[in-house]
N, C-alpha and C positions, 0 to 999 in steps of 0.2 A: 497475427503473423503478416509480414510483408510478402509480396509476391516472390521476392528472392528467397526468403526463408522457406516458403512453401515448396518452391522448386527444388532447392537443395535438400530439404528434408525428404521429399519423395525420391530423389536420386540416391539418397542413402538407404532407400528401401524402408523408410520409417513413415509414420503417420503424421501429417500436418493437421491444421485445423479444418481444412477443406481440401478437396481434390484440386490440385493446381490446373490452370487452364492456359494453354499456349498454342500458337500456330507457327508452323515453319515459314509459311508465306501467306500473305493476304493481298490479293490483287485489287487494283484501283476501282474497278466497277462496283465491287461489294462495299468498299470503304465509302465511296461517294453516295451509294444508294442508302446507306445506313446513317451516315454522319455528315454528308455534304462535302464541300471542298476543304477537307482537312488533311493534314499530313498523316503518314503512317503512325508516327509517334503519338499524335493527338488521338488517333483512333484507338491505339492500344490503351491509352489512359481512359478514354470514354467507355470502352467495353470492359474495363477492369481486368484485362489479361495480366497474368503473373510474370510473363517473360516477353522479351522483344528480340527478334532476330535481326542481326546486322550483317552487312556484307562489305566488300571493298567497293570503292568507286572504280569505274572502268573508263578507258579512253576509247572513243569510237570515231573512226574516219568514215563518213558516209560516202559510199560509192554510187549508190542509187537511192531512190526514196525508201526502198525496203531492204537495202543491202549495205552492210558496213564491214569494215575491217577493224579488229581490235588490236591491242598492243602486243598480242602474241603473233600477229600476222595471220590470224584465222579469219576466214570470210564467213559471215553469218547472214541469213535472210530472216526478216521478221514476217511471220505468217499472219493470216487473218485473225488468229486468236491472240495476237500480240506477243506470242512466244518466239524466241529466236532459234533457228535451226542451222546447224553447221553445213556449209556448202563445200568448203575447201580448207585444207590445212597447209601449213608452210613446209611440212616435211614429207617428201615423196621418195627419198632415197637415203642410204647411209651417208652419202656425201652431204646432203642437206642437214642431216643430224650432226655431222662433224662441225658444220659451220654455224649451227643455230645458237643464238644467244637468247636466254630467257629474259623477260622483263625484269626490272629491278624490284625485288620484293621488299626493299627498304624505302621505296619512294614514298614521300610524305602524303601524296594525294590519296594513297590507298587507305589511310587511317583517319581521314576527315570524319567519316560517318561514325567510326568507333569512338573518336574523341567526343563528338557531340552526344552520343548515347551515354557514355560514361559520365559526362558532366550532368546530364539530365536525370538519369535513372539509377546511378550507382547506389547500392544499398537498399533500393526500393523494389525494383523489378530485376529479374534475371536477364542479364545481357548475354545473348547467345550468338557466338560467331559461327556463321555457316561457311566452312571452308571445304577443302577437297584433299584427297590423297593423291595417288598417281593415276588411277584407272581411267577416269573420265577424260582428264586432260591428255592422256596418251592417245586416245582415239580422236580427240579434237585436233591434236597436232597432225595426225595423219589424214584428217578429213572424213573419218567414218569408222564406225565400230567394226564393220566387215573387214576393213584393212588391218585393224589391230588383230583380229582373230585369225586372219590368214597368216600373219607373222608369228602367232603363237606356235603354229605348225612348221612354217617354212624357215623362220629365222628368229628363234627364241632369244638369242643373244642380243639381237637388234631391239627386241621388245624390252629387255632388261636395261639396256642403255637408254632407251626412250623414257622408260619409267623413272630412271634416275634424274633425267633432265626435268621432267615434270615435278618430281618430288623436291628437287633443289629449290624450286620456287614455293611450292605448297607447304613444305615443312617449315621453311623460314617464315612464311606468312603466319602459320599457326603460332610459332614462337613469338613473333611480333605482336600478335593480337593478345596473347596471354600476358605479355608485358604491358600492353596498352590498358589493361584493366577490365577485360571482359570476364564474365563469371563462369561461362561454360563454353567448351569447344565442341563443335559438331562437324562431321563431314558428310557430304551429301552424294557421294558416288553411289549410283544405283547398281546393284549386283544381279537383279533377277527380274523376270517377267511374271505373269500370272500363273504360269505352269511350272516354273522352277528357275534355277539359276541360269544366267546367260552363258556361263562357261561350266565345264566339268569341275567337280570338286578338286581334281588333281591340278588343273590349270589355275583354279582359284587360289589354291595353296601356294603354287609356285610364283604366280605373277602379281596377284592382288593383295593377298593377306599380309605380306611383309610390310607394306606401306600403311595398312590399317594399324598394324602393331606399332609402327613408328609414331603415328598420329596419337594413339592412345598414350604412348609413353611420354610424348611432349606435354599433353594435358596433365598427367599425373606428376610429372616433374615440377610443374608450376602449381601443384595443389588444386587443380581444377577437375571437375567431373567431365566425362566425355560421353556424348550421345552419338550413336551411329544411326544415320538415316539411310535406309534403302528400301525402295518399293519391292514388291514381288514376293513370290513364294520362296522362303529361305530355308525350309526345313533341312534340306540336304547339306547345307553349309553352316547352319546356325551354331552348331557346337564350336566350330572353328572361330566364328565371330565372337561368341561369348568368351571363349578362352583367351582372347586378346586382353581382357580386363575392361571392356566397355562398361560404363555405368548405366546406360539406358539404351533401349532399342526403339526406334521410331520408323514407320508408323504401324507396324503389324497389320498390313493391308488385308482387310477381310475379304475383298473380292478375289484375292489371290490365295485364299485358304489359310491365312494367318489369323486364326482365332485367338483373340487376346487373352481369353481365359486359359486356353491351352498353353500359350507362351508363359503366362504368369505361373501356372502350376508347375511347368517344367523348369523354368529359369528364374522365377521370382526370388529365390534365395540368393541369387548372384547379381541380378540386374533389375532396374526399374523398367517397366513397360510404358510406352507412350502411344497414344492413339485412342480409339481407332474408329470414329464415326465416319461412315463411308461418304466420300466426296465424289465418287464416280457416278453413282445412281441416286442414292438417298438424298443428299443435300441439293443436287440439281433438280430432281424430279419428284421427290417425296413430298408429303404434307408436313406441316409443322407438328401435328400430332405424332406422325411416324418418327420424326426426328427426336421428339421427347422420349418416345419409347426406346429408341436406339441408345440414347444417352443413359437411360436407366439401366438397360442391359449391360452397357459397357462398364458402368460404375459397379454393377453387381458382380461382374466377372473379374474386373481388374483392380478395383480400388480397396477391397477389404484388407485391412492391416497396413495400408499405405503402399508406397512403391509404384504409384500410378500417376501419370500426368495426362489429362484428357486433352485430346486434339482431334482433328479430322484424320482421315486415312492418308492424307498427303498434304494438301494445302487448300486454302479458300480461294479457288480460281474463278475466272470470270463467269463460268456457267453455274456456279452455286447461287441458289436463290437467296438474296439478302435476308429475307424473313426467316428462312430456314437456319441460317447461321445465327441470327439473333435468338431463335428458339433454342438452338444448341447451347449457347452461352447461358441463357436464362435457366434452362433445365440443369446444366452443370452446377450452377450456384445453388439451385434449390435442392437438388438431390445429392449433391456431393459434400454436404456438411458432415463432419465426423462428430459423434459416432454415426455411422450410416444406419439407415432404417433397416433393421434386420428382416422385417417382413418384405420389404422391397427386394432385398438381396435374395431372399428365399424364392420369391416369385419370378425374378428375372434372370437368375444366374444360369438357368438351363435354356433360356430362349435363344433364338437364332434368327435375328431380323434379316440378316444378309441372304438367307437361303432363297428367298423369292426373287432376288435380283441375280442370283447366280445360275438360274435355270437356263 
């Protein structure tokens, strides 16, 4: 099977020749440590991953050495960890919202990366576009999640107008990427922290869920599967998420209490599960042997019968030990061949490697 075939088979909740392997994000320090000064695309090829994540290009106007303004008028600061953090949004009032113009979602520069990926990988690896719904960009536009949540209470109609502005861009972008030839659509708005959802189930249903439903509908209209990425403990809202018709859930974060075996048992007849080798503690601080054990456990819990794509519990970020990521990939290929080793499944399916990290 090709990587594309493996990924699509798993997302249909069927069994491919081996457990597919993919990552949402892989940061440069790990790429360079394992393969030298190569591109992300070359790294994906070298590691034998089954899918590649693509993004839009972005325009940045640097205000200071660590601070930039993007095409949305948002001000961001780059931290010591190389990640960007929102400082200020362009919308501070209803008057600002009345006058605000979204960037052009049809602008050709947005699709340069997609066109290159389609040209290079189409038919061989799953090309997965990481987009958004309305939730994250709503609080980006305001300059902070706290500002959005205050308006849930004080001015809900303002929030709904703001969400429509964000969706006007994000929805069109998903449509464009589907037409550009990607194989899978994915949205990355995070809904939860380690102890539970960021908002009440009522507010989730009112303000966030409708845009997830729209995103799922766009994917299915184009005959594409849809993966929902969200960190955190989702149990209180997971029925609603699954009911939208998503095809896969990523990453089932173990440190947040999202046991992938439990998710597979409860929802595996409706969705594929993706994940969930811990990248918070295990991959940065564990040993290679411990990583191999975690991979075996994850496969035993989630891969039986298919419907599982193995990945980390979020991404391969700069703190991940490169040798641990290599061990994860190697173990996935060794122990993820179908038919799975029944003795391994029997031994590992009741293990709980994450328990020692959650104390």
